[in-house]
C-alpha positions, 0 to 999 in steps of 0.5 A: 500499500502506497500510505506504508511505502510513504511511512516507512520512507519517512513521509507523513500520508495526508489522504486519498482521492477518489475519482471514479466508482462507486465512491460510498463504497470505495470509501467504506473499503478504503476506510476499512483497510486503513483501520485494519493495517494500523490496528495490526501494526501501530507504525501505521496508525496514522492512516486510520485518520488518514482524508478521503476526497472524493469527485466525480460529477458530485451534484446534490443528488449523489451527495444525498445518496452517498449519505444514505450510504454512510460513506467515509468521505471527508472532503468533496470536490465539486466542479461542473455542477458548482459553476453551472446550471443543472439545465444547461449543459455543460462540457466535461473534460478530463485532461491527461498528462502525457509529456513532461520536458520532452519525456513521454508518459503514460498512465497504467492502472486496471482498466484504464491507460494513456497513450503517451507523448504530445498528438495533434488531432486532424479532422479529415473530410472526403471530396464532398466535404463531409467529416470522415474522421478525426485522426491522431497523430504524434506531433512530430509524425508526418500529416497526410497529405492532400490527394495522396491515399493513406491508411489509416489503422485503429489503436484497438484494432487487434494486430495492427 
């Protein structure tokens, strides 16, 4: 567990942020784990009181639902639903870190991943000016040329 490793290295963990999934259930599981670890080894007793912060399109309804489930969340991050009217559409965005100082970075975790390196997005049209596809290319990759046939592959295609 990261908190234990931090403490072993001389740091004091502050908490964890939950940003997807069943936030109420995950908060209960995290708190139970921290209390269990703290009870088994007094070196880790501070884990039991670490902060659990949650964010993920939280609004009044989700807060009420989580309260009914007796969550273990100490703090909520409310963004989109705080600054926009519920009757008005809002664009939810997520920024992914893909490069630092020209060095590629990639997130690897269960069920999620990012593609490293900076990219450009090119909207492709056919001869009748109908949108065909949005092409994502690496920034240093040559762009398709007008009038020249190109073959494109989806990153989800098997065997490419």
